[in-house]
Phi, psi and omega in degrees: 000326178298321179295318179296317179297320179295317179296320179297316180298317179297316181298319181292324176296318179296317180295320180294327182280332184215090179288352178235162178301164182306138177094346180275156178293154180300147178283128180259177182291347181266017183243137174268116188263108175271141180224143181245160171285178188267043172215151194302317184300320180292327175296321177297312182299318179298321178294323179298312181288323178295322179296324176298318179294320177300316182289346174272359179087016182266147179280125189229141165232153182231131175242118186261148169060040185283349176148192178275184180298331179299336177260313189290318182298312175298325179298321178292314183292331182267003175080018177278328172231166189245326184225131175231139175256118188240187179236130197304305185295316180292321178298319180293316180298324180286320182286327181231069186295337182261010181296119188291315183227077180295145179299153179265330182278144181305323181298315179292319178299316181297320180297316180292317180296321179298315179296317183294309184285334177300324177288353180247015176079022182234131175265134177258116184277181183294130180291157174272161171288339179297137187216143178216130180240164169295135176234152182237127190234155173226159174296151178303322181295321178291321178298318179293316183300318185254006180055056183259123173235330183229168178296327178299328181295341182286336190309312183291334187252353184306320180298342179268354190250156177254131181255141176232132179202177181298160185304327182277354187305317183301336183259359186265137183292341180252014176237234189296320179298320178293322178298323179289315185285320185271323185250353181067029184275125177235098184284152180295328181205148177235129180241133178282130181251128183289331181215167176291325177298320178294326178298314179296318179299321179293324175296312184295328181273352180085007179292324174233163179250332180231131181227152176265123172226152177291151182291345177261009180295122183297337181292341178298332183277345186241341181269153180279065183233161178241127175275116184284137182293137177274074192286348177250010173065042177296316186281133175278176171294134187234051178297140177295132184216125176281142174235131189227140174300133183301322180296328179287320176296322176297321183290317187257351170062212188293336179299314180289314181300317181296318180300316182286318180295320179293327175295313180299321181293331183272327189289135177238167177297321177298321176300318182296320176298316181292323176296317176298320179300317181301324181273311187287323187251333183256354173080014177282157173281160176305320180294320179294318179297318180295315180296322178295322179296316179293318180298323182295334182264352181281000000 
């Protein structure tokens, strides 16, 4: 824990000193600072919401890939960043880790998250219908060999298999820890994967047998993989939801709230898949994909 606290302190100091990438002018008090987590889809989402604010005439800066929730959530609460785009179920689990019976419906989850974050100076805006959950995949050949259709089917063979997921996966309730607790899965080996692209490459090369990819990952439609059914309901509802510092909403008022709420109202899960496709398969940057999505709807 001491190492984590030290890393967090360093990250927050860096963010406070440079709200923009190297070479950019310092962020001033008249700028709305959007920040993303350290994986591509969240960077895309942040660009989508930031572009909405820009088109509303608001001054925006974007800082990408600043870290996991252990870094980003404190940065938001401490006023180092202003807007984060999160996922409802995971955000609630992180904010209230000891919650005995969290609601299952998005409306209830949103109500609890709103109360929790409101006490920390953060407003939770209306969630989008767009949703993305953790998904667990195997190669089609592995699925055929072991007759795998659902996560429950993995239990007898997991000790023979290698699992690959993001570095934080072993400690997350909806990743490896959840697979162990809900499905009783004990893999023979676990390998940390730096990116989702690396996870797919490791699957294709046989380095791992089971990998974590988001359910909206565009590569699921083109790679020879099977998304295993979450038959015991490990994953919560994961509607995309913007979280904004209350002081920033007070400062920019209805212009900012309207820009973010209108984005959430328009965004769909199918849109999210197509945005991921634009970046993952077509080589666009997150900013280019976001601008294209907005242009297509204008």
